[in-house]
N, CA, C and O atoms as a GROMACS GRO file, in nm:
protein
  152
    1UNK      N    1   2.793 -14.283  12.674
    1UNK     CA    2   2.937 -14.232  12.637
    1UNK      C    3   2.987 -14.129  12.597
    1UNK      O    4   3.060 -14.043  12.647
    2UNK      N    5   2.913 -14.154  12.446
    2UNK     CA    6   2.973 -13.994  12.365
    2UNK      C    7   2.882 -13.872  12.436
    2UNK      O    8   2.932 -13.759  12.430
    3UNK      N    9   2.728 -13.889  12.515
    3UNK     CA   10   2.714 -13.798  12.551
    3UNK      C   11   2.766 -13.685  12.672
    3UNK      O   12   2.729 -13.569  12.689
    4UNK      N   13   2.851 -13.756  12.736
    4UNK     CA   14   2.940 -13.746  12.855
    4UNK      C   15   3.059 -13.651  12.788
    4UNK      O   16   3.093 -13.548  12.847
    5UNK      N   17   3.124 -13.692  12.656
    5UNK     CA   18   3.241 -13.630  12.629
    5UNK      C   19   3.179 -13.493  12.556
    5UNK      O   20   3.252 -13.395  12.543
    6UNK      N   21   3.064 -13.492  12.518
    6UNK     CA   22   2.992 -13.346  12.457
    6UNK      C   23   2.976 -13.243  12.588
    6UNK      O   24   3.011 -13.125  12.586
    7UNK      N   25   2.919 -13.310  12.699
    7UNK     CA   26   2.880 -13.263  12.810
    7UNK      C   27   3.032 -13.171  12.821
    7UNK      O   28   3.040 -13.048  12.811
    8UNK      N   29   3.143 -13.264  12.843
    8UNK     CA   30   3.295 -13.210  12.896
    8UNK      C   31   3.329 -13.096  12.797
    8UNK      O   32   3.367 -12.986  12.838
    9UNK      N   33   3.318 -13.119  12.690
    9UNK     CA   34   3.347 -13.026  12.578
    9UNK      C   35   3.267 -12.921  12.628
    9UNK      O   36   3.330 -12.827  12.676
   10UNK      N   37   3.119 -12.911  12.628
   10UNK     CA   38   3.048 -12.771  12.640
   10UNK      C   39   3.080 -12.704  12.777
   10UNK      O   40   3.053 -12.585  12.784
   11UNK      N   41   3.132 -12.763  12.887
   11UNK     CA   42   3.165 -12.736  13.016
   11UNK      C   43   3.301 -12.635  12.960
   11UNK      O   44   3.312 -12.515  12.985
   12UNK      N   45   3.404 -12.722  12.874
   12UNK     CA   46   3.533 -12.654  12.864
   12UNK      C   47   3.519 -12.539  12.787
   12UNK      O   48   3.588 -12.441  12.816
   13UNK      N   49   3.418 -12.534  12.663
   13UNK     CA   50   3.409 -12.414  12.613
   13UNK      C   51   3.316 -12.307  12.689
   13UNK      O   52   3.296 -12.197  12.638
   14UNK      N   53   3.266 -12.337  12.796
   14UNK     CA   54   3.188 -12.235  12.898
   14UNK      C   55   3.289 -12.155  12.947
   14UNK      O   56   3.302 -12.036  12.918
   15UNK      N   57   3.386 -12.239  13.046
   15UNK     CA   58   3.513 -12.195  13.090
   15UNK      C   59   3.613 -12.136  13.021
   15UNK      O   60   3.677 -12.054  13.086
   16UNK      N   61   3.646 -12.153  12.909
   16UNK     CA   62   3.674 -12.064  12.821
   16UNK      C   63   3.637 -11.930  12.799
   16UNK      O   64   3.689 -11.823  12.830
   17UNK      N   65   3.535 -11.962  12.741
   17UNK     CA   66   3.471 -11.832  12.700
   17UNK      C   67   3.433 -11.709  12.853
   17UNK      O   68   3.420 -11.588  12.832
   18UNK      N   69   3.423 -11.760  12.968
   18UNK     CA   70   3.420 -11.675  13.119
   18UNK      C   71   3.574 -11.628  13.088
   18UNK      O   72   3.591 -11.507  13.079
   19UNK      N   73   3.673 -11.703  13.073
   19UNK     CA   74   3.811 -11.649  13.084
   19UNK      C   75   3.844 -11.534  12.987
   19UNK      O   76   3.906 -11.433  13.019
   20UNK      N   77   3.782 -11.570  12.834
   20UNK     CA   78   3.801 -11.473  12.788
   20UNK      C   79   3.723 -11.331  12.826
   20UNK      O   80   3.790 -11.229  12.812
   21UNK      N   81   3.634 -11.321  12.855
   21UNK     CA   82   3.510 -11.218  12.936
   21UNK      C   83   3.634 -11.125  13.006
   21UNK      O   84   3.671 -11.011  12.979
   22UNK      N   85   3.691 -11.241  13.127
   22UNK     CA   86   3.759 -11.194  13.205
   22UNK      C   87   3.895 -11.121  13.163
   22UNK      O   88   3.945 -11.035  13.236
   23UNK      N   89   3.944 -11.153  13.058
   23UNK     CA   90   4.070 -11.134  12.997
   23UNK      C   91   4.013 -10.988  12.919
   23UNK      O   92   4.097 -10.899  12.934
   24UNK      N   93   3.918 -10.952  12.856
   24UNK     CA   94   3.885 -10.874  12.756
   24UNK      C   95   3.851 -10.759  12.863
   24UNK      O   96   3.838 -10.649  12.809
   25UNK      N   97   3.837 -10.759  12.977
   25UNK     CA   98   3.762 -10.698  13.053
   25UNK      C   99   3.891 -10.620  13.118
   25UNK      O  100   3.886 -10.501  13.147
   26UNK      N  101   3.978 -10.682  13.132
   26UNK     CA  102   4.086 -10.660  13.199
   26UNK      C  103   4.177 -10.575  13.096
   26UNK      O  104   4.225 -10.469  13.137
   27UNK      N  105   4.198 -10.612  12.980
   27UNK     CA  106   4.240 -10.522  12.881
   27UNK      C  107   4.199 -10.432  12.846
   27UNK      O  108   4.265 -10.341  12.795
   28UNK      N  109   4.035 -10.435  12.871
   28UNK     CA  110   3.988 -10.255  12.838
   28UNK      C  111   4.019 -10.163  12.921
   28UNK      O  112   4.048 -10.046  12.894
   29UNK      N  113   4.011 -10.235  13.068
   29UNK     CA  114   4.038 -10.150  13.192
   29UNK      C  115   4.188 -10.085  13.201
   29UNK      O  116   4.210  -9.972  13.241
   30UNK      N  117   4.275 -10.168  13.160
   30UNK     CA  118   4.433 -10.100  13.123
   30UNK      C  119   4.398 -10.006  13.017
   30UNK      O  120   4.414  -9.891  13.060
   31UNK      N  121   4.360 -10.008  12.908
   31UNK     CA  122   4.347  -9.939  12.780
   31UNK      C  123   4.245  -9.816  12.814
   31UNK      O  124   4.259  -9.715  12.744
   32UNK      N  125   4.169  -9.815  12.890
   32UNK     CA  126   4.120  -9.676  12.960
   32UNK      C  127   4.222  -9.612  13.061
   32UNK      O  128   4.252  -9.493  13.060
   33UNK      N  129   4.269  -9.697  13.142
   33UNK     CA  130   4.362  -9.632  13.203
   33UNK      C  131   4.505  -9.542  13.174
   33UNK      O  132   4.567  -9.448  13.225
   34UNK      N  133   4.517  -9.641  13.048
   34UNK     CA  134   4.642  -9.574  12.961
   34UNK      C  135   4.640  -9.453  12.889
   34UNK      O  136   4.735  -9.386  12.851
   35UNK      N  137   4.462  -9.424  12.869
   35UNK     CA  138   4.430  -9.330  12.787
   35UNK      C  139   4.290  -9.269  12.720
   35UNK      O  140   4.245  -9.165  12.674
   36UNK      N  141   4.249  -9.420  12.749
   36UNK     CA  142   4.093  -9.411  12.696
   36UNK      C  143   4.121  -9.400  12.533
   36UNK      O  144   4.225  -9.406  12.467
   37UNK      N  145   3.988  -9.382  12.500
   37UNK     CA  146   3.906  -9.407  12.318
   37UNK      C  147   3.989  -9.276  12.283
   37UNK      O  148   4.009  -9.180  12.357
   38UNK      N  149   4.039  -9.298  12.138
   38UNK     CA  150   4.069  -9.179  12.090
   38UNK      C  151   3.958  -9.133  11.985
   38UNK      O  152   3.967  -9.024  11.929
   0.00000   0.00000   0.00000
């Protein structure tokens, strides 16, 4: 029973990490489009 909830939490954190990675990549591309690194 407890292992199932741990697995669910692990999957949730994995999906959250993937979402954060995508968001970071999008922000980086926007930043580069606006003028790049100073």
